[in-house]
N, C-alpha and C positions, 0 to 999 in steps of 0.2 A: 659556746658554740660552735663557731665555723676550725677555730683550732683543731676539732676533734674530729669536724670533714675531711680536714687537712691529713690528717692521723688515719681514720677511716679508708680512701680510695687506694693511698698504697698496699693498705693491708687485702682489701678487695680487689686488687689488679693482681696480686701473689697468688693468691687463695685461685682465682680463675683460673690465672695461669696453671702451680697445680695439678688442678680441680682436671685443667685437656690432660697435662701428662697423661696423667695412671689414667684416662680413659685413651689415647690413642697407644697408653705401652701398653694398654693391656688387652686389645685387637690384636697389638702384634703378635703376638706374645699368643695367641690363638693359632695351633699347629697345619697346617695345610694338607691332602693329599692330591696324586694325579686320578684319576682316569682311570686310570690300569691299575693303582690301586686298591682306590673301589674296586674295583670291577673283582680283585680279589678277595677283597670285605665279603662282598653282597652270601646271600645262603646262611652268613652267622648269627643263629638269635640271640647274641648283643648287639647288635647292631641295628642304629634304627637311622633312617637317611628323612627328611626331610628335604622338603620342594620348596624354598622361598622366594620364588619368584611372584611375577605381582599375579593377579586373579586371570587376569584378560590371558596373559604369554602365558598361566598354566593351562589354563584353556582353550586355547585354540591351540597347544601345542601337540601335534605326534609323539613326540620325545621324551616321554617318562621312564623314571627307574622306577623298575618292577618293585611293589610293595611298601614306596614309599607312599609319604603326606603330605598333605599342602595342606603348608601356614602362612599365616598372611605377616611376615614379615615387622610392618608397625607395631603389629603386638603382640610382638615377640611378651612382653612382660604377664599376660595373657592366659597364655600356650604352655609358657618354658618351666612353666611346675608343674607340668602335668607327666612329665616324662621320666623317667625314673634317672637317677643321677649312677647309677651299677652300668653305662651302657657306654655304650661308644658312640654319639650324637655328631650325626653326618649334618649339617645344612649345604641343601646347593641353587643356587640362580645358574642364567642363562648366561 
């Protein structure tokens, strides 16, 4: 029994390491745009802008992108599927 745990632990460590690399590399692959690039895209019917600031920051702010929708960033898995995959989706925060 003890021998199996000596083998399982290194496999688990390697798996967790590789999973971490996959998550961080996928985040790094997300394209970024500048404010000016976004400004040039506004009005495009294929653009969806989502504000993911905290609710408190969003409510207090007087600076919001016209037409943007607010979503709770921590709840991504519950709202992401409602947006069409054939649109350009821009998430922004402060």
